[in-house]
C-alpha positions in Angstrom: 38.1 65.9 -69.0 35.1 64.7 -71.4 36.9 61.0 -71.3 37.0 60.9 -67.6 33.2 62.4 -67.2 32.4 59.6 -69.8 34.8 56.7 -67.8 32.7 58.5 -64.2 29.8 56.8 -64.6 31.2 53.1 -65.4 33.2 53.8 -62.4 30.0 54.4 -60.2 28.8 51.5 -61.1 31.6 49.8 -60.7 31.9 50.9 -56.9 28.0 49.8 -56.3 28.4 46.5 -58.2 31.0 45.9 -55.6 29.5 47.6 -53.5 26.3 45.2 -53.2 28.4 42.1 -54.1 30.3 42.7 -50.5 26.6 43.0 -49.1 24.6 40.2 -50.4 27.5 38.1 -48.9 27.2 39.9 -45.6 23.7 38.5 -46.0 24.6 35.5 -47.3 26.8 34.4 -44.0 24.1 36.0 -42.0 21.1 33.6 -43.4 23.8 30.5 -42.8 24.2 31.8 -39.1 20.9 31.7 -38.4 20.1 28.5 -40.6 22.9 26.9 -37.8 21.3 28.4 -34.8 17.6 27.1 -35.9 19.6 23.3 -36.9 21.0 23.5 -33.6 17.5 24.6 -31.5 15.7 21.9 -33.6 17.9 19.2 -32.4 17.5 20.8 -28.6 13.8 20.7 -29.1 14.0 16.7 -30.3 15.5 15.9 -27.3 14.0 17.4 -25.1 10.7 15.8 -26.9 12.6 12.5 -26.2 13.6 13.2 -22.9 10.0 14.7 -21.9 8.3 11.4 -23.7 10.8 9.5 -21.2 9.3 11.0 -18.8 6.0 10.8 -19.4 6.1 7.3 -19.2 7.5 6.8 -16.3 4.7 8.8 -14.9 2.6 6.6 -16.5 3.9 3.5 -15.7 4.2 4.9 -11.8 0.7 6.0 -11.7 0.1 2.2 -12.7 1.6 0.6 -10.0 -0.2 3.3 -7.4 -4.0 2.3 -9.2 -2.8 -1.2 -8.7 -1.5 -0.8 -4.9 -4.8 1.5 -4.3 -7.0 -1.7 -5.8 -5.3 -4.5 -3.7 -5.5 -2.3 -0.5 -8.9 -2.3 -1.6 -9.4 -5.8 -1.7 -8.1 -6.5 1.3 -10.0 -3.9 3.2 -13.1 -5.2 1.4 -12.2 -8.8 3.2 -11.2 -7.7 5.8 -14.5 -6.2 6.2 -16.1 -9.2 5.3 -14.8 -11.2 7.8 -15.5 -9.1 10.4 -19.3 -8.7 8.9 -18.6 -12.9 9.0 -17.7 -12.4 12.9 -20.7 -10.5 13.8 -23.4 -12.5 12.5 -21.6 -15.6 14.0 -21.9 -14.1 17.4 -25.4 -12.6 17.6 -26.0 -15.8 16.3 -24.4 -17.9 19.6 -25.5 -14.7 20.9 -28.6 -15.8 20.2 -28.9 -19.5 20.3 -28.2 -19.3 24.0 -31.1 -17.0 24.8 -33.2 -19.0 22.1 -31.6 -22.1 24.4 -33.3 -20.5 27.4 -36.4 -19.7 26.4 -36.9 -23.3 25.0 -35.7 -24.7 28.4 -38.4 -21.9 30.4 -40.8 -23.0 28.2 -40.7 -27.0 29.1 -39.7 -26.2 32.3 -43.8 -24.3 31.7 -45.7 -27.0 29.3 -44.2 -30.1 31.7 -45.7 -28.2 34.8 -48.7 -27.6 32.8 -48.9 -31.7 32.0 -48.3 -32.1 34.9 -51.6 -30.0 36.1 -54.0 -31.3 33.3 -53.1 -35.0 34.6 -53.2 -34.5 38.1 -56.5 -32.0 37.0 -58.0 -35.2 34.8 -57.4 -37.9 37.5 -58.9 -36.0 40.1 -61.7 -35.3 38.2 -62.6 -39.0 37.4 -62.1 -39.2 41.7 -59.2 -41.3 41.7 -56.6 -40.7 43.7 -53.4 -39.3 41.5 -49.7 -38.1 42.5 -46.9 -36.3 41.5 -43.4 -36.1 42.1 -40.4 -33.7 40.4 -37.6 -33.4 41.3 -34.2 -31.2 40.7 -30.7 -31.6 41.8 -30.8 -28.1 44.4 -34.1 -27.6 44.2 -37.6 -28.8 46.6 -39.6 -31.5 45.6 -43.4 -31.0 44.8 -46.1 -33.6 45.6 -49.9 -33.0 45.0 -53.2 -35.1 45.6 -56.6 -34.8 45.4 -59.1 -36.5 47.2 -62.1 -34.0 46.6 -60.9 -32.8 43.4 -59.6 -29.9 44.8 -55.6 -30.0 44.2 -53.9 -28.9 47.2 -49.5 -28.5 47.0 -46.8 -29.3 49.8 -43.5 -27.9 49.0 -40.9 -30.7 51.0 -37.3 -28.0 51.8 -34.3 -29.4 49.2 -32.0 -31.8 50.8 -28.5 -30.4 51.6 -25.7 -30.5 49.1 -23.5 -33.4 49.3 -20.1 -33.1 51.0 
């Protein structure tokens, strides 16, 4: 029995070493499995990153196209607005020109009448008889004569329109 007791610690030690060795192998297998999973996750992450980069590039291209479209539309809107403004200025200038010519015609007639009256007055003040007549289609003719420095006017009826 003594022999058995002396061999017992060696036997316990052998069993313990065998148990530790099998536990170490099991941990090594678990570590390998975890490493394989980590490798798969890293590969998947790389693929996802590549897809995200590709999607970001496509989104950037689309944003650039949209920006160009907005710039083109803005240029076209500004061009049309400038054209409309120019048309408005042209229309106002044409309307103002018509008004101006109407006013100018009236002013010329008034000035012509004033010049004729002035000439008539100066002739009457010198004692010489003066006569002046003006006629326009559809209007009446006017004549003035002076004998004693006083101007008198007579208006003749307009001739009937020709058929």
